[in-house]
N, C-alpha and C positions, 0 to 999 in steps of 0.2 A: 521801652515799648512805646511810650508816648512819641518819641521821634518818629517811629515807623508810622503811627496813626496820623501824625501830622503831615507826613510825606504823601500818604495815601489819599488824605484830604486834598492836599494840593493838587496831586494827580488828577483827581476828579473835577477840580475846578478847571484845570488846563484842558481837560477834554471838552469842556463847554466853549473855550475860547475858539473862535474861527481860525482855521489853519493859516490865514493870509494876515495874521496880526502884523502890526507895523514893526518895521525892522528897528532895532535899538539904535538910539543916536551913537555917534562916534566914540564919545567918552566911554559909554556902557559897552559898545562893541569891543573896545581895547581890554576892558575888564574882563569880558566873557571870553576873549581869546586867550588872554593870559591865563585864565582860571582853567580853560580846557587844556592848555599846554601843561599846566602843572598838574592837574588830575591824571593826565596820560603818563607824565613821567613818574608820578607817585604809583600809579598802578603797575608801571613796569618794575618799579623797585619792590613792590610787593611780590610780584611774580618771582623775582629773584631771591627774595627772602624765602619764599616757599620752596623753591628749588634748592637752595643751600640748606634749608632745615625742613626737609619734608615730613618728619616726625617730631614734633617740637612738644611732645606730651610729658617728657621727662624734665625734671628740675635741671639737671645739668644742661641739656640742649636748650631749655627756655632762657637760663642764665646766659649762655653763649649767644643766643639769637638777640636778646635784649642789649647785650653789650655790642654787638655788631650793627644793630639797628635802633639806638636808644630813642630817637625823637619823632620816629614815624608815626605813632598814633596821634601824638600832639599836633603834628602838621596836618594830619587828615582831618581832626576836629576843627582846626583853623580854617581849612578849605570849606568844611561844611558851613561854617559861620559865614564865610565870604559869599558862598552860593546863595545861602538865605537872604542875604542882603541885596541881591540883584533886583532890579526894577522890572525887568521884563519877565512876566510870569512863567512862560514856557521854559526859559533857560533857568529860572529859579528852581523849578521842579526837576528838571533833568539832571542839572549839575548838583542839586542837594542830593538827589537819590544816588548820583555816582559817588560824591564825597561821603555819603552816609555808609555806603558798601566799602569804600576805602578804609574807613576805621577799621573793620574786620580784615580787610585785604592785608594791611600792613602790620597787623597785630601777630605776635609770635605764636598766640593761641588760636589765631583765625585760620581761615581755609583759603585755598586758592579759588574756590568757587565764588567767594566774594569779590574777587579781582575780576572774574567774568561779569558779575553784575554791574560793577563800576564801569567797565569797558562797554557794556550794552546802553547803559544810560548815557555815557559820554557819546556814543555814537548817534542816539536819538537827538541829542543836542546838536550834533553836527548836522545831521538831517534837517532839523528845524530850522538852522541858520540858511542852509542851501534853500529850502523852500521859501523862506522869507526873501532872501535875495532874489530868487527867480521871480517871485511875485512882484517885488519893487521894480525889477527891470522890466516886466511885461507892462506894469501900470506907467512907467516912465515913457515906454515906447507907444502908449495909446493902445495896446492890445487888449487891455482888460478894462471894460467900461465902468467897473465898480469902483 
């Protein structure tokens, strides 16, 4: 529960940051892009898991699911740690939220609705990147005086 409180607090902080925050440097941008790609791939795998095992409440089905997808929860937890280490606050928040939802998305006892949450947070991160890029272009072109 502390993880969710931490993420909610981070989200509150990011709401106070201007939408035109500075674009991440090239090194961080590459890390963010790779992280977004890995989150999207793991979210898709979580959907496949829930499609293959729609009712994983019985012990036999859980055992089969965990045999087919043994490392997914650990991968999701690792992504959560990577997202939390980002320097750019907006991406730290959105990608931490996506990775947090992934932990349940890829768990055999989790639900596919967690995958929806991960997808929505990932989309917010993509939208944030586009807004930052657009702002940087306008500023470079001298269209934005700030």
